[in-house]
C-alpha positions in Angstrom: 0.1 0.0 0.0 1.2 3.5 -0.6 1.7 5.5 2.2 1.5 9.6 2.1 2.8 11.9 4.5 0.0 12.9 6.9 0.4 16.5 5.8 -0.3 15.6 2.2 -3.4 13.4 3.2 -4.7 16.3 5.4 -4.1 18.7 2.2 -5.7 16.5 -0.1 -8.9 15.8 1.9 -8.9 19.6 2.3 -8.8 20.2 -1.4 -11.2 17.7 -1.6 -13.6 19.2 0.4 -13.3 22.9 -0.9 -14.1 21.4 -4.5 -17.1 19.8 -3.7 -17.9 23.1 -1.9 -17.5 24.9 -5.1 -19.5 22.7 -7.0 -22.5 22.6 -4.6 -22.2 26.5 -4.1 -22.2 27.3 -7.9 -25.2 25.0 -8.2 -27.1 26.3 -5.1 -26.4 30.0 -6.5 -27.9 29.4 -9.9 -31.0 27.9 -8.0 -31.2 31.0 -5.8 -30.3 33.5 -8.3 -32.7 32.3 -11.2 -35.4 30.4 -9.8 -38.1 31.0 -12.2 -35.4 29.4 -15.2 -34.1 26.7 -12.7 -37.8 26.0 -11.5 -38.7 25.5 -15.2 -35.8 23.1 -16.3 -36.1 20.9 -12.6 -39.8 21.1 -13.0 -40.5 22.2 -9.6 -42.0 25.0 -7.7 -40.1 28.8 -7.2 -40.1 28.3 -3.5 -39.0 24.8 -3.4 -36.0 25.7 -6.0 -35.2 28.8 -3.8 -34.9 25.9 -0.9 -33.1 23.9 -2.8 -30.6 26.8 -3.8 -30.3 27.9 -0.1 -29.9 24.3 1.2 -26.6 23.6 -1.2 -25.3 27.3 -0.3 -25.4 26.4 3.3 -24.4 22.7 2.7 -21.6 24.1 0.8 -20.6 26.3 3.1 -20.6 24.4 5.8 -18.3 21.4 4.0 -15.9 24.1 2.7 -15.5 26.0 6.4 -15.4 22.9 8.0 -18.3 23.8 10.4 -20.7 21.0 11.3 -19.4 19.1 8.3 -21.1 16.0 8.8 -24.8 17.7 9.4 -24.1 19.8 6.0 -22.8 16.5 4.0 -26.0 14.7 5.4 -28.0 17.9 4.0 -26.1 17.6 0.6 -26.7 13.9 0.4 -30.0 14.2 0.9 -30.5 16.9 -1.9 -28.9 14.5 -4.0 -30.8 11.5 -3.3 -33.7 13.9 -4.4 -32.1 14.6 -7.3 -31.7 10.8 -8.4 -35.1 10.2 -7.3 -36.2 12.8 -9.6 -34.2 11.5 -12.4 -35.1 8.0 -12.1 -38.8 7.9 -11.6 -39.9 11.3 -13.3 -37.5 11.7 -16.0 -37.5 14.7 -18.8 -35.9 12.9 -21.4 -34.8 9.8 -22.4 -36.9 6.7 -23.5 -40.1 9.0 -23.7 -38.8 11.4 -25.7 -38.9 10.4 -29.2 -35.9 12.9 -30.7 -33.7 10.7 -28.2 -34.8 7.4 -29.1 -32.5 5.6 -31.3 -33.4 5.5 -35.1 -34.5 2.1 -36.6 -32.2 0.3 -39.1 -35.2 -0.6 -41.4 -34.5 0.7 -45.0 
């Protein structure tokens, strides 16, 4: 097994936390800034879209700054589980969209 010095391990974990925080902060910011457009794209109400944006921003700040990190990560996990559930059980593109289905190879 490859062993890193503890300083590199800590720096790696901090960088990973900061990258996760940046991704969720940018997503939350776009949810909170343009609630009308984002609510249409995800198929939810504007109020719920604003709530998602605030939850993602709060979770990203918690993970990024290390304040209640486990609770913030749990909140982000719940947001992502909801997104996965929405994508699987209420898809907006894919098999039900005829333009996305493969064309038949009949002559």
